[in-house]
C-alpha positions in Angstrom: 0.0 0.0 0.0 1.5 3.3 -1.1 0.5 5.2 2.1 2.5 2.7 4.2 5.4 2.9 1.8 5.5 6.7 2.0 5.1 6.7 5.8 8.0 4.3 6.1 10.2 6.2 3.7 9.6 9.4 5.7 10.3 7.6 9.0 13.6 6.2 7.7 14.9 9.5 6.4 16.5 12.1 8.5 17.7 14.7 6.0 14.9 15.6 3.7 14.9 18.0 0.7 11.7 19.5 -0.7 11.1 21.4 -3.9 8.4 22.3 -6.4 8.0 23.9 -9.8 9.5 27.2 -11.1 7.3 30.3 -10.9 5.6 28.8 -7.9 2.0 29.5 -7.3 0.0 29.3 -4.0 -0.4 25.5 -4.2 3.3 24.9 -4.8 4.4 27.2 -2.0 1.6 26.1 0.4 2.4 22.4 -0.3 6.1 23.0 0.2 5.7 24.9 3.5 3.0 22.6 4.8 5.1 19.5 4.2 8.3 21.1 5.4 6.8 22.3 8.6 5.2 18.9 9.2 8.5 17.1 8.8 10.2 19.6 11.1 7.5 18.9 13.7 8.6 15.2 13.8 12.2 16.2 14.2 13.4 15.9 10.6 16.2 18.0 9.2 14.5 19.8 6.3 15.7 21.9 3.3 13.0 23.7 1.3 14.1 24.9 -2.1 12.5 27.1 -4.8 14.6 28.1 -7.7 12.6 31.3 -8.1 12.2 32.0 -4.4 9.0 33.1 -2.7 6.9 35.9 -4.1 5.8 38.7 -1.8 2.2 37.4 -1.9 3.1 34.4 0.3 5.8 35.7 2.5 3.3 36.0 5.4 3.3 32.2 5.7 5.3 30.6 8.6 8.5 29.1 7.4 8.8 31.1 4.2 12.0 32.7 5.4 13.6 29.2 5.4 13.2 28.7 1.7 16.4 28.8 -0.3 17.1 28.8 -4.0 19.5 25.8 -4.0 20.2 22.8 -1.8 23.1 23.6 0.6 23.8 19.9 1.4 22.8 16.4 0.3 19.7 14.7 1.6 18.8 11.0 2.0 15.3 11.7 0.7 14.1 14.2 -2.0 10.4 15.0 -2.3 9.0 16.9 -5.3 5.5 18.5 -4.9 2.9 19.8 -7.3 5.2 19.2 -10.3 4.4 17.1 -13.3 7.9 16.6 -14.6 11.4 17.2 -13.3 12.2 19.9 -15.9 9.8 22.2 -14.1 11.9 22.1 -10.9 14.4 24.4 -12.7 17.3 22.0 -12.3 17.5 22.1 -8.5 17.3 18.3 -8.2 19.2 17.5 -11.4 21.1 14.2 -11.0 19.3 13.3 -7.8 17.0 10.4 -7.1 13.5 11.5 -6.3 12.1 9.3 -3.5 8.5 10.7 -3.4 6.4 12.8 -5.7 3.0 14.2 -4.7 1.0 15.9 -7.4 -2.5 16.4 -8.9 -1.6 17.2 -12.5 -3.1 14.8 -15.0 0.1 15.0 -17.1 2.4 13.8 -14.3 5.3 11.6 -15.6 5.6 9.4 -12.5 9.3 10.2 -12.2 9.8 9.3 -8.5 10.3 6.0 -6.8 7.0 6.5 -5.0 4.4 8.6 -6.9 1.2 9.7 -5.2 -0.7 11.4 -8.1 -4.4 12.2 -7.8 -5.6 14.2 -10.8 -9.1 14.6 -9.3 -7.7 16.5 -6.2 -8.5 20.2 -6.2 -4.9 20.9 -5.2 -1.7 19.1 -4.1 -2.2 20.8 -0.8 -5.5 19.0 -0.5 -3.8 15.7 -1.0 -1.4 16.5 1.8 -4.2 17.7 4.1 -6.0 14.4 3.6 -2.9 12.1 3.8 -0.7 13.6 6.5 -2.3 11.5 9.3 -1.7 8.3 7.3 1.9 9.4 6.7 2.5 10.0 10.4 2.7 13.8 10.1 0.8 16.3 12.2 -1.2 19.4 11.3 -0.9 22.5 13.5 -2.0 26.1 12.8 1.0 27.0 10.7 0.8 23.8 8.6 -2.9 24.2 8.2 -2.5 27.8 7.0 0.0 26.7 4.4 -2.2 23.9 3.1 -5.3 26.0 3.1 -3.5 28.6 1.1 -2.7 26.0 -1.5 -6.3 24.8 -1.7 -7.7 28.4 -1.9 -5.1 29.4 -4.6 -5.5 26.4 -7.0 -9.3 26.4 -6.7 -9.4 30.2 -7.2 -11.4 30.5 -4.0 -13.4 27.2 -4.5 -14.5 28.2 -8.0 -12.9 25.6 -10.2 -15.0 22.7 -11.6 -13.0 20.2 -9.5 -14.1 21.7 -6.2 -16.0 19.0 -4.3 -17.7 18.6 -1.0 -14.6 16.7 0.1 -12.3 19.6 -0.7 -14.6 21.9 1.3 -14.5 19.5 4.2 -10.7 19.5 4.1 -10.7 23.3 4.2 -13.1 23.2 7.2 -10.8 20.7 9.0 -7.8 23.1 8.4 -9.9 26.0 9.8 -10.5 23.8 12.9 -6.7 23.6 13.3 -6.5 27.4 13.4 -6.2 28.5 9.8 -7.8 31.9 9.2 -9.6 31.5 5.8 -10.6 35.2 5.5 -7.0 36.4 5.9 -5.5 33.6 3.7 -8.1 34.2 1.0 -7.4 37.9 0.8 -3.6 37.4 0.8 -3.7 34.8 -1.9 -6.4 36.1 -4.2 -7.6 39.6 -3.5 -4.7 41.8 -2.4 -2.5 43.1 -5.2 0.5 45.4 -5.1 0.5 48.6 -7.2 3.2 47.1 -9.3 1.3 44.0 -10.1 -1.8 46.0 -10.9 0.2 48.2 -13.2 1.7 45.1 -14.8 -1.9 43.8 -15.5 -2.7 47.1 -17.2 -0.1 46.5 -19.8 -1.7 43.2 -20.9 -5.3 44.4 -20.5 -4.5 47.3 -22.9 -3.5 44.8 -25.7 -6.1 42.1 -25.0 -7.7 40.6 -28.1 -10.7 38.5 -28.8 -11.7 36.2 -31.7 -15.1 34.7 -31.0 -14.7 32.8 -27.7 -10.9 32.8 -27.8 -9.2 35.6 -25.8 -5.5 36.3 -25.5 -3.0 38.8 -24.4 0.7 39.1 -23.6 3.2 40.6 -21.1 6.7 41.6 -22.3 10.0 42.1 -20.5 9.5 45.8 -21.1 6.1 45.7 -19.3 7.8 44.1 -16.3 10.5 46.8 -16.2 8.1 49.7 -16.7 5.6 48.5 -14.0 8.3 47.6 -11.5 6.9 44.1 -11.0 9.6 41.8 -9.6 8.2 38.4 -10.4 8.6 36.5 -13.7 5.1 35.2 -13.7 1.8 36.9 -14.8 0.7 38.0 -11.3 -2.4 35.8 -11.7 -3.7 37.8 -14.6 -4.7 34.6 -16.4 -7.5 34.1 -13.9 -8.8 37.5 -14.8 -8.8 36.7 -18.5 -10.5 33.3 -17.8 -13.4 35.1 -16.1 -14.5 36.7 -19.4 -18.0 35.5 -20.4 -18.6 33.9 -22.9 -15.3 32.2 -23.2 -13.9 28.8 -24.4 -10.2 29.4 -24.0 -8.0 32.2 -22.7 -4.3 32.3 -23.5 -1.6 34.5 -21.9 1.9 34.9 -23.2 4.5 36.0 -20.7 8.0 36.8 -22.1 10.7 35.2 -19.9 13.7 35.9 -22.1 14.0 37.4 -25.6 13.8 33.8 -26.9 11.6 32.1 -24.4 7.9 32.6 -23.6 5.7 31.1 -20.8 2.2 30.3 -22.2 -0.8 29.7 -20.0 -4.1 28.3 -21.2 -7.4 28.4 -19.3 -10.5 26.6 -20.7 -14.2 26.5 -19.8 -15.5 23.5 -18.0 -15.8 20.5 -20.3 -12.7 21.2 -22.4 -9.3 19.6 -21.9 -6.4 21.7 -23.0 -3.8 19.7 -21.2 -3.0 17.7 -24.3 -2.6 20.9 -26.3 -0.1 22.1 -23.7 1.6 18.7 -23.8 2.1 19.1 -27.5 4.4 22.1 -26.7 6.3 20.2 -24.0 4.1 21.4 -21.2 1.2 20.0 -19.2 -1.2 20.7 -16.4 -4.9 20.2 -15.8 -7.8 19.8 -18.3 -9.0 23.4 -17.6 -5.6 25.0 -16.7 -2.3 24.2 -18.4 0.9 25.8 -19.4 4.2 25.4 -21.3 7.6 27.2 -21.7 8.3 27.6 -25.4 11.5 28.7 -27.1 11.2 31.5 -29.6 10.4 35.2 -29.8 7.1 36.4 -28.4 5.7 37.0 -31.9 6.7 33.5 -33.1 5.3 31.7 -30.1 2.1 33.7 -30.1 1.5 32.9 -33.8 2.3 29.2 -33.3 0.2 28.8 -30.2 -2.8 30.7 -31.4 -2.8 28.7 -34.7 -2.9 25.4 -32.7 -5.5 26.7 -30.3 -7.8 27.8 -33.1 -7.5 24.4 -34.7 -8.2 22.7 -31.4 -11.4 24.8 -30.9 -12.5 24.1 -34.5 -12.2 20.3 -33.7 -14.1 20.8 -30.5 -17.0 22.6 -32.3 -17.2 19.8 -34.9 -17.3 17.2 -32.2 -19.9 19.1 -30.2 -22.1 19.7 -33.2 -22.0 16.0 -34.2 -22.7 14.9 -30.6 -25.4 17.5 -30.2 -24.3 18.8 -26.8 -22.7 21.9 -25.4 -19.6 20.5 -23.7 -21.1 18.9 -20.6 -18.4 16.2 -20.7 -14.6 16.5 -20.9 -13.6 16.7 -24.5 -10.0 15.8 -25.5 
């Protein structure tokens, strides 16, 4: 049984390294901190590593000051969280054997010795909140706050289609442990810096629509002019995905002059994870992404062409089936 194997692996290890994906979101950071603090609570020596560090949005969480950008010493167990493939860790565990992977992405490559992957889970943090007791790990107020942050972030405040009664029960249990849902919700989803809001303005000014396809972009110059310090989209993709009516929203974020981060969001019933996978990325049916080499213009033209073709295929399938997308369409 995998729960017993994970419990024993954790029990046997003393020096444990944790990491997650580049440009970490709330689920990545919440899962990392929740797991790290829980391991420390059972007297494990823990290193928590994020190649891109922690954004200002999540620095209020206990333990965030412990997070480093590289591992400072070797570990006898490495755990990767909320990450579908090792490339997305940014190279921080390159050449290392991954003992445990915990994830909820449908495109997970099962790269660890023990893989706990649950695509139906609303967040990786939700898996941890449910499984910690079985893995011999406690949940106190700080751990609960980190895990609830992950659930709130990835469900966009319990608004995604994979939000279930079970995920709400998990959130309630974390509140019982002392997590303040109002404060955590505001920190994760509502509060925005002036710089992040200015950054949004750059993309909103150039937003375009073609039927039920919406897209925009953020350039390196936008980041410089706004003063935004992150290399992500400051969660702008969730704003674009709220447009109604909408089938797919795409956001292009220039990382380097020859590399672009692409984020897709789709309405319920569509599965754009395979489209993202065709560009070397992955994710969830309704939310996926990829890092693509090329100029912003080249990547935008290539991705939009493929997305248009995907939507044309979907419309043909829906017309033939005679329904409006009530089931997941690949």
